[in-house]
C-alpha positions as MATLAB code, in Angstrom:
seq = 'MSVFIHGGQILGPNGVERADVLVTGSSIVGTGLDLPVPGNARHIDAAGCYVMPGLVDLHAHLREPGTEEAETIETGARGAALGGYTAVVAMPNTTPTIDSPSLVRDVLAIAEGALCEVVPAAAMTVGREGQLLTPMGELARMGVRIFTDDGRGVQDPALMRSIMEYATGLEAITGGAPVVLAQHCEIEALSAGGHMHEGEWSTRLGIGGQPSESETLMMLRDIALARRTGAHIHFQHVSTGEGVEIIRQAKADGVKVTAEVTTHHFTLTDEACSSYDPVFKVHPPLRTAADVDAIRAGLADGTIDCIATDHAPHEPHTKEFPFDQAPPGMLGLESALALALTELDLPIERVSELMSSNPAAIAGIGDRHGNPVEAGQRANLVVVDAESEWTIRGTAMASRSHNTPYEGRTVKGKVRFTVLDGELTVDDGVATR';
ca = [
     -22.718  -20.541    3.916;
     -20.066  -22.105    1.714;
     -18.397  -20.662   -1.376;
     -17.094  -23.001   -4.076;
     -14.589  -21.430   -6.497;
     -14.041  -23.753   -9.424;
     -12.148  -23.821  -12.697;
      -9.335  -21.434  -11.737;
      -5.585  -21.507  -11.224;
      -4.734  -21.151   -7.539;
      -1.584  -19.668   -6.005;
      -1.013  -22.463   -3.528;
       1.995  -23.617   -1.507;
       3.435  -25.313   -4.596;
       2.980  -22.337   -6.897;
       0.354  -22.028   -9.599;
      -1.813  -25.092  -10.044;
      -5.228  -25.957  -11.376;
      -7.498  -26.551   -8.381;
     -10.887  -25.681   -6.976;
     -11.340  -23.974   -3.620;
     -14.011  -24.634   -1.005;
     -14.658  -21.996    1.651;
     -16.869  -22.589    4.669;
     -17.295  -19.898    7.254;
     -14.137  -17.800    7.398;
     -11.727  -20.548    6.348;
     -10.561  -22.452    3.312;
     -11.554  -26.033    4.032;
     -10.273  -27.670    0.878;
      -8.434  -27.254   -2.409;
      -8.080  -29.679   -5.278;
     -10.291  -31.437   -7.776;
     -13.476  -33.402   -7.083;
     -14.095  -31.687   -3.726;
     -17.299  -32.614   -1.883;
     -19.430  -29.487   -2.192;
     -22.332  -28.670    0.176;
     -25.664  -28.337   -1.546;
     -26.157  -24.741   -0.435;
     -22.721  -23.542   -1.605;
     -22.431  -20.469   -3.796;
     -20.691  -21.526   -7.016;
     -18.171  -19.149   -8.582;
     -16.855  -19.873  -12.053;
     -13.167  -18.889  -12.048;
     -12.289  -20.292  -15.477;
      -9.459  -18.286  -16.989;
      -8.735  -16.625  -13.643;
      -6.190  -16.776  -10.863;
      -7.369  -17.401   -7.306;
      -4.870  -15.522   -5.149;
      -4.444  -14.429   -1.550;
      -6.171  -11.091   -1.049;
      -4.017   -8.016   -1.563;
      -2.623   -5.951    1.312;
      -1.808   -2.247    0.969;
       0.755   -0.846    3.391;
      -0.004    2.753    2.541;
      -3.491    4.204    2.073;
      -4.975    7.562    3.050;
      -8.602    7.032    4.022;
      -8.972   10.654    5.231;
     -11.247    9.846    8.156;
     -11.337   11.519   10.628;
     -11.305   15.074    9.373;
     -11.437   15.165    5.576;
     -14.452   13.025    4.819;
     -15.300   15.236    1.824;
     -12.451   13.504   -0.044;
     -12.848    9.962    1.331;
     -14.241    7.966    4.219;
     -13.176    4.664    5.664;
     -16.297    3.139    4.136;
     -15.691    4.440    0.598;
     -11.955    3.785    0.756;
     -12.525    0.216    1.913;
     -15.065   -0.303   -0.871;
     -12.547    0.870   -3.446;
      -9.928   -1.389   -1.868;
     -12.183   -4.430   -2.154;
     -12.911   -3.596   -5.797;
      -9.157   -3.487   -6.338;
      -8.691   -6.939   -4.786;
      -7.566   -5.839   -1.319;
      -8.626   -7.596    1.844;
      -6.563   -5.337    4.148;
      -5.193   -1.796    4.029;
      -2.974    0.058    6.476;
      -4.534    3.469    7.110;
      -2.058    6.329    7.405;
      -2.289    8.537   10.509;
      -2.032   11.968    8.848;
      -5.697   12.656    9.444;
      -7.275   15.630   11.239;
      -6.656   15.101   14.107;
      -3.557   12.953   13.735;
      -3.905    9.319   14.805;
      -1.419    9.598   17.643;
      -3.332    8.272   20.663;
      -5.116    5.077   21.717;
      -8.505    6.797   21.667;
      -8.148    7.735   17.997;
      -6.990    4.235   17.078;
     -10.099    2.891   18.824;
     -12.240    5.376   16.888;
     -10.824    4.223   13.541;
     -11.328    0.571   14.433;
     -14.927    1.258   15.459;
     -15.690    3.136   12.242;
     -14.087    0.342   10.216;
     -16.302   -2.396   11.678;
     -18.256   -3.876    8.805;
     -16.059   -2.270    6.123;
     -15.392   -4.264    2.954;
     -11.749   -4.831    3.890;
      -9.813   -4.973    7.122;
      -8.564   -1.509    8.062;
      -5.322   -1.613   10.049;
      -4.528    1.739   11.700;
      -0.958    2.959   11.732;
      -0.069    5.530   14.385;
       2.193    8.548   14.264;
       5.729    8.406   15.622;
       5.515   11.948   16.991;
       2.615   13.867   18.512;
       0.713   15.680   15.776;
       3.428   14.558   13.338;
       5.274   17.669   14.450;
       8.627   15.967   14.989;
       8.999   17.049   18.601;
       7.580   14.537   21.091;
       7.165   10.763   20.907;
       3.660    9.362   20.883;
       2.710    6.833   23.605;
       4.164    4.038   21.479;
       4.093    1.479   24.268;
       0.391    1.928   24.896;
      -0.335    1.950   21.179;
       1.710   -1.222   20.654;
      -0.149   -2.874   23.531;
      -3.450   -2.315   21.703;
      -2.115   -3.812   18.473;
      -0.431   -1.022   16.498;
       2.579   -2.427   14.667;
       3.417    0.359   12.207;
       4.408    3.855   13.291;
       4.867    6.643   10.759;
       4.729   10.415   10.393;
       3.887    9.849    6.727;
       3.761   13.069    4.777;
       6.683   14.314    6.840;
      10.011   12.724    7.560;
      11.365   13.010   11.092;
      13.917   15.791   10.590;
      15.815   15.572   13.891;
      18.356   12.696   13.779;
      18.646   12.557   17.575;
      14.889   12.197   17.884;
      14.833    9.505   15.180;
      17.513    7.599   17.054;
      15.420    7.799   20.240;
      12.366    6.527   18.368;
      14.351    3.586   17.030;
      15.790    2.743   20.438;
      12.355    2.884   22.005;
      10.813    0.769   19.248;
      13.328   -2.040   19.725;
      12.147   -2.436   23.320;
       8.491   -2.819   22.416;
       8.742   -6.510   21.536;
       8.390   -7.223   25.242;
       4.916   -5.691   24.954;
       3.986   -7.231   21.603;
       5.007  -10.769   22.550;
       7.893  -10.715   20.134;
       5.975   -9.290   17.188;
       8.135   -6.720   15.410;
       7.371   -3.013   15.451;
       8.054   -1.256   12.151;
       9.028    2.389   11.733;
       7.829    3.556    8.314;
       9.693    6.641    7.170;
       8.713    9.255    4.620;
      12.225   10.165    3.482;
      12.494   13.882    2.841;
      14.987   16.472    4.040;
      12.653   19.452    4.120;
      15.464   22.001    3.963;
      16.290   20.619    0.509;
      12.752   20.067   -0.793;
      11.261   23.379    0.379;
       9.597   25.259   -2.463;
       9.631   22.232   -4.749;
       6.498   20.858   -6.396;
       7.984   18.298   -8.817;
      11.290   16.523   -9.428;
      14.251   18.873   -9.803;
      15.666   18.250  -13.229;
      15.272   18.970  -16.909;
      11.502   19.197  -16.837;
      11.248   21.439  -13.764;
      13.680   23.820  -15.470;
      11.698   23.785  -18.712;
       8.391   24.333  -16.934;
       9.589   26.915  -14.447;
       8.277   24.869  -11.510;
      10.301   24.608   -8.296;
      11.928   21.200   -7.954;
      12.709   18.674   -5.228;
      16.138   17.060   -5.693;
      16.636   13.327   -5.373;
      19.052   13.997   -2.518;
      16.132   15.136   -0.375;
      15.079   11.480   -0.286;
      18.399    9.676   -0.348;
      20.164   11.631    2.401;
      17.462   10.699    4.907;
      17.683    7.091    3.769;
      21.408    7.036    4.458;
      20.882    8.608    7.875;
      18.184    6.151    8.902;
      20.113    3.137    7.661;
      23.044    4.218    9.823;
      20.735    4.621   12.817;
      18.991    1.301   12.147;
      22.377   -0.423   11.961;
      23.284    1.040   15.363;
      19.943    0.424   17.117;
      18.707   -2.774   15.465;
      15.364   -1.163   14.632;
      13.284   -2.233   11.637;
      13.058    0.730    9.266;
      10.635    0.655    6.347;
      11.067    3.174    3.546;
       7.819    4.451    2.087;
       7.171    5.308   -1.576;
      10.800    5.045   -2.742;
      11.069    7.187   -5.864;
      14.741    7.324   -6.869;
      17.156    4.949   -8.491;
      19.813    6.008   -5.976;
      17.412    5.024   -3.195;
      16.968    1.553   -4.669;
      20.733    1.046   -4.707;
      21.074    2.327   -1.132;
      18.466   -0.207    0.019;
      20.116   -2.989   -1.961;
      23.428   -2.346   -0.220;
      21.821   -2.006    3.223;
      20.125   -5.382    2.835;
      23.417   -6.946    1.770;
      24.929   -5.498    4.947;
      22.254   -7.109    7.126;
      20.373   -3.953    8.139;
      16.696   -4.491    9.056;
      15.273   -2.524    6.164;
      12.239   -3.051    3.947;
      10.841   -0.810    1.244;
       7.802   -0.105   -0.863;
       7.258    1.621   -4.189;
       4.025    2.936   -5.630;
       2.408    2.158   -8.948;
       2.844    5.737  -10.150;
       6.579    5.655   -9.467;
       7.053    2.681  -11.803;
       4.618    3.801  -14.504;
       4.981    7.606  -14.814;
       7.827   10.103  -15.159;
       8.245   13.806  -14.455;
       7.561   14.506  -18.130;
       3.869   13.961  -17.328;
       3.958   17.282  -15.451;
       4.571   19.104  -18.762;
       0.796   19.457  -19.056;
       0.769   21.506  -15.824;
      -2.105   19.242  -14.767;
      -2.012   18.886  -10.951;
      -3.327   15.323  -11.231;
       0.341   14.437  -11.790;
       1.506   16.233   -8.652;
       2.486   13.743   -5.969;
       4.729   13.574   -2.918;
       7.474   12.427   -3.430;
       7.337   13.613   -7.013;
       7.423   11.640  -10.218;
      11.057   11.163  -11.195;
      12.964   10.361  -14.397;
      12.814    7.417  -16.786;
      16.107    6.174  -15.308;
      14.514    6.155  -11.844;
      11.539    4.200  -13.182;
      13.866    1.624  -14.722;
      15.786    1.259  -11.443;
      12.573    0.807   -9.469;
      11.382   -1.882  -11.866;
      14.722   -3.670  -11.503;
      14.401   -3.451   -7.713;
      10.957   -5.021   -7.866;
      12.259   -7.853  -10.007;
      15.360   -8.707   -7.949;
      13.824   -8.483   -4.470;
      15.426   -5.222   -3.363;
      11.960   -3.695   -3.103;
       9.592   -5.697   -0.908;
       6.169   -4.278   -1.711;
       3.990   -2.404   -4.113;
       1.877    0.118   -2.179;
      -0.699    2.538   -3.517;
      -0.201    5.715   -1.449;
      -3.902    6.133   -2.264;
      -4.436    9.867   -1.725;
      -7.904   11.174   -2.606;
      -8.584   14.900   -2.863;
     -11.776   16.817   -3.449;
     -12.091   17.448   -7.211;
     -11.959   21.237   -6.984;
      -8.620   21.178   -5.141;
      -6.952   19.432   -8.071;
      -8.071   22.334  -10.290;
      -5.828   24.789   -8.457;
      -2.581   25.931  -10.147;
       0.142   23.291  -10.016;
       2.090   24.960   -7.219;
      -1.039   25.395   -5.080;
      -2.755   22.038   -5.633;
      -2.344   19.274   -3.044;
      -0.153   16.288   -3.965;
      -1.612   12.812   -4.322;
      -3.324   10.283   -6.579;
      -5.922    7.528   -6.318;
      -4.501    4.018   -6.391;
      -6.547    1.282   -4.753;
      -8.707    0.213   -7.698;
      -6.006    0.362  -10.367;
      -2.831   -0.911   -8.659;
      -3.149   -4.615   -9.439;
      -4.031   -4.015  -13.080;
      -1.113   -1.602  -13.506;
       1.275   -4.126  -11.980;
       0.013   -6.881  -14.274;
       0.067   -4.606  -17.326;
       3.317   -2.711  -16.816;
       5.642   -5.155  -15.041;
       7.174   -8.158  -16.741;
       6.860  -10.299  -13.619;
       5.270  -13.700  -12.997;
       1.973  -13.685  -11.146;
       3.642  -15.325   -8.140;
       6.025  -12.358   -7.763;
       3.193   -9.859   -8.126;
       1.368  -11.692   -5.341;
       4.444  -11.522   -3.104;
       4.783   -7.792   -3.721;
       1.119   -7.017   -3.159;
       0.030   -9.643   -0.622;
       2.390  -11.848    1.382;
       5.250   -9.372    1.813;
       3.136   -6.393    2.918;
       1.082   -8.659    5.190;
       4.247   -9.821    6.936;
       5.533   -6.260    7.371;
       2.176   -5.089    8.739;
       2.096   -7.949   11.251;
      -1.095   -9.467    9.838;
       0.439  -12.512    8.160;
      -1.613  -14.756   10.411;
      -4.696  -13.937    8.363;
      -3.635  -12.290    5.098;
      -1.175  -13.050    2.335;
      -0.980  -16.809    2.820;
      -1.028  -19.459    0.071;
      -4.423  -20.664   -1.048;
      -4.655  -23.927    0.895;
      -6.828  -25.669    3.460;
      -6.654  -24.223    6.947;
      -5.942  -20.649    5.894;
      -8.309  -17.741    6.399;
     -10.495  -17.166    3.374;
      -9.105  -13.782    2.314;
      -8.949  -14.150   -1.432;
      -9.166  -12.388   -4.767;
     -10.203  -13.891   -8.097;
      -8.648  -11.944  -10.976;
      -8.887  -12.352  -14.723;
      -5.346  -11.338  -15.626;
      -6.103  -10.962  -19.341;
      -9.364   -9.038  -19.132;
      -9.000   -5.465  -20.388;
     -10.741   -2.435  -18.937;
     -10.411    1.336  -19.036;
      -9.589    3.397  -15.953;
     -12.143    6.127  -15.229;
     -11.958    8.270  -12.111;
     -15.682    8.915  -11.974;
     -16.382    5.161  -12.067;
     -14.356    4.521   -8.910;
     -15.852    4.028   -5.468;
     -13.818    6.894   -4.018;
     -15.439   10.229   -3.285;
     -12.592   11.709   -5.335;
     -11.591   11.235   -8.975;
      -7.901   12.206   -9.115;
      -6.429    9.329  -11.097;
      -3.474   10.081  -13.383;
      -4.486    7.108  -15.560;
      -7.760    8.504  -16.881;
      -8.650    6.695  -20.105;
      -5.780    4.198  -19.915;
      -6.592    0.625  -20.937;
      -5.098   -2.014  -18.640;
      -5.201   -5.787  -18.180;
      -6.309   -7.511  -15.008;
      -9.872   -7.292  -13.764;
     -10.898   -8.223  -10.232;
     -13.983  -10.386  -10.474;
     -14.433  -11.525   -6.876;
     -12.978  -10.556   -3.520;
     -13.549  -12.670   -0.409;
     -13.014  -11.311    3.122;
     -13.171  -13.872    5.915;
     -15.331  -16.076    3.718;
     -17.751  -13.300    2.734;
     -18.033  -12.036   -0.832;
     -17.237   -8.330   -0.794;
     -17.002   -8.093   -4.578;
     -19.324  -10.261   -6.637;
     -18.547  -10.415  -10.362;
     -16.949   -6.966  -10.297;
     -19.603   -5.285   -8.132;
     -19.199   -4.362   -4.463;
     -21.739   -6.212   -2.355;
     -22.560   -3.185   -0.200;
];
């Protein structure tokens, strides 16, 4: 079957241009005007819309195996497709931890037929306990390209150095493809007992705080180790202005470092916690307005490479616990693109880089995701009406959980169609299965 997308503005190799798109099978077979269209093609009217490469999320918690009450791979992938994603990297902090080839195979098997490609990351240490290395060579041989103990930073600097040294030797196994070490930057001795950002609002509210230095000190350590070893370090969910400046300087110095920020860290501040509503509890915590401004500047000038969601569903009753007892995390997959388009003063091409081509390259899936809309590329696409307004509602999302901090917020940017390998996964705003 063919899909003919007509009347839209495509993000092609020459930037934004008016062109139609013809998809046959899993590939884009033509772009331009006056394309020859097969008689059985499905016609999609994209007038007033952008036709973009499908989004890629470097950081999603799909909860399976182990916490399927909050989310499953199926429901998480459905929400991703509705948000315009054609690929998500699934974090390994499941129960059990994804730290062995058998568990990676299990995730891949469960994800067959999902509405987006699910790319498993694997833990750096067994059980994410920060003691023993996982069988990284065997995992790399079966296709794992991102290793992370997300949710915990590796506390032991000697162990982190060993991980980096080992990772740099894996390119002999991967055929030259890079292996990325994604670090959750947190010095636990500093953050212990903290449930929000340490600052004016934590003092006012009487809630234990996590200082910015808990994040930035680990960044400085890992940049020094990456400079020595040549490893590629990727900083997850950067939340501080100091962290943005540290990354900016490291890049200027030639260190192999990339970084992501989340939508909530460029749209919300620690003042939101003044309601004591645990929906605003997240890890790392919401920071100050100055941090938000610095993150936005980093997104604009290229210091920050990606927007990730850190999609973290939780069963509804757990987010009704007291603030200091509730689990941290927020939903993100269905609202991220709209928040980026609404809140950031960036051209659509830059938003696409941050949410598609850059994360695809870091994840090692740039052969099939994040490429310009042109003939010969895989048909992983999203059609978005950037001016269409809608209201975020947690209960309307595909997730099994409802913990969005944006409840009732009106945003611009509605995903109308998502195409995965030539198949419509979202058809006029509705998931196809």
